[in-house]
C-alpha positions as CSV (number, residue, x, y, z in Angstrom):
1,M,-32.1,10.0,-0.5
2,P,-30.4,6.4,1.4
3,S,-32.6,4.9,4.1
4,L,-31.4,4.7,7.4
5,A,-30.7,0.8,6.9
6,A,-28.2,2.1,4.1
7,H,-26.8,4.5,6.4
8,L,-25.9,2.0,9.5
9,S,-24.8,-0.4,6.8
10,D,-22.1,1.6,5.6
11,S,-21.4,2.8,9.1
12,L,-20.6,-1.1,10.2
13,D,-19.1,-1.8,6.8
14,L,-16.5,1.3,8.4
15,M,-16.5,0.3,11.4
16,A,-15.4,-3.1,10.4
17,E,-13.0,-2.1,8.1
18,S,-11.2,0.4,10.6
19,L,-11.0,-2.9,13.3
20,R,-9.2,-4.8,10.9
21,K,-6.8,-1.9,10.0
22,A,-6.4,-1.7,13.7
23,Q,-5.7,-5.1,14.4
24,A,-3.5,-6.3,11.6
25,N,-1.1,-3.0,12.6
26,S,-1.4,-3.7,16.5
27,I,1.4,-5.9,18.5
28,E,0.5,-7.7,21.1
29,M,2.9,-6.6,24.4
30,P,3.5,-8.7,27.2
31,D,2.2,-7.1,30.6
32,G,4.7,-5.5,32.1
33,L,6.9,-4.1,29.4
34,H,8.1,-0.8,30.0
35,L,6.5,2.1,28.3
36,S,9.4,3.3,26.3
37,T,10.3,-0.3,25.3
38,A,6.7,-0.7,23.6
39,Q,6.8,2.2,21.8
40,L,10.5,1.2,20.4
41,V,8.9,-2.4,19.9
42,R,6.5,-0.7,17.4
43,D,8.5,2.2,16.0
44,F,10.6,-0.2,14.6
45,A,8.5,-2.7,13.4
46,S,6.7,0.3,11.3
47,A,10.2,1.6,10.3
48,L,10.4,-2.0,9.3
49,A,7.5,-2.7,7.4
50,G,7.9,0.3,5.5
51,K,11.4,-1.1,4.8
52,L,10.2,-4.4,3.6
53,R,7.3,-2.6,1.3
54,A,9.9,-0.4,0.3
55,A,12.0,-3.0,-0.8
56,E,8.9,-5.2,-2.2
57,E,8.0,-2.2,-5.0
58,K,11.7,-1.6,-5.4
59,Y,13.0,-5.1,-6.2
60,G,9.5,-7.3,-7.2
61,H,9.9,-9.0,-4.0
62,T,7.1,-10.3,-2.5
63,N,7.3,-13.8,-0.2
64,G,10.4,-15.4,-1.3
65,W,11.5,-15.6,2.1
66,L,8.8,-18.7,2.9
67,F,10.5,-20.8,0.8
68,D,13.3,-23.3,1.9
69,D,16.3,-23.1,-0.9
70,W,18.2,-19.8,0.6
71,E,19.0,-20.6,3.9
72,D,22.7,-20.4,2.9
73,E,22.2,-16.8,1.1
74,C,20.0,-15.5,3.2
75,R,22.5,-16.2,6.1
76,Q,25.4,-14.2,3.5
77,Q,23.0,-11.4,2.9
78,L,22.5,-11.0,7.0
79,M,26.1,-10.9,7.3
80,K,26.6,-8.6,4.1
81,H,23.8,-6.4,5.6
82,I,25.8,-6.2,8.8
83,E,28.9,-4.6,7.5
84,K,27.0,-2.3,5.2
85,G,25.4,-0.4,8.8
86,D,21.8,-0.7,8.2
87,P,19.8,-2.1,11.3
88,L,16.8,-2.7,8.8
89,D,18.3,-4.5,6.4
90,V,20.0,-6.3,9.2
91,A,16.5,-6.9,10.8
92,A,15.1,-8.0,7.5
93,Y,17.3,-11.0,7.1
94,A,17.3,-11.9,11.1
95,A,13.5,-11.7,10.8
96,F,13.1,-14.0,7.7
97,M,15.9,-16.7,9.6
98,W,13.3,-16.3,12.9
99,K,10.8,-17.0,11.1
100,R,12.2,-20.0,9.4
101,G,13.6,-21.4,12.5
102,W,17.3,-21.1,10.9
103,S,20.5,-20.1,13.0
104,T,22.5,-17.4,11.9
105,R,25.6,-20.1,12.1
106,K,27.0,-22.2,9.7
107,S,25.4,-25.2,10.2
């Protein structure tokens, strides 16, 4: 029979893992943001994360968006996906550009 210390250690490990997951899934919202708008942000972030994960699995993508050598291609893909009509694809390319500090306008 496991000791009380083992049970406590297991419980602490589970609590720490739950806390790590909660922190990873939390999005900091500014004070005063309407609750419906905050929910929109959480829902959209979740949908975008799912879309990006599906692309990772389908195309083998990982973190290539971090590289500097595809700014023009990223911009072209953004415009292409605007025409295709999927807001999540548009948001993905916009997020890549935002994080890299790239403009959507050609330089």
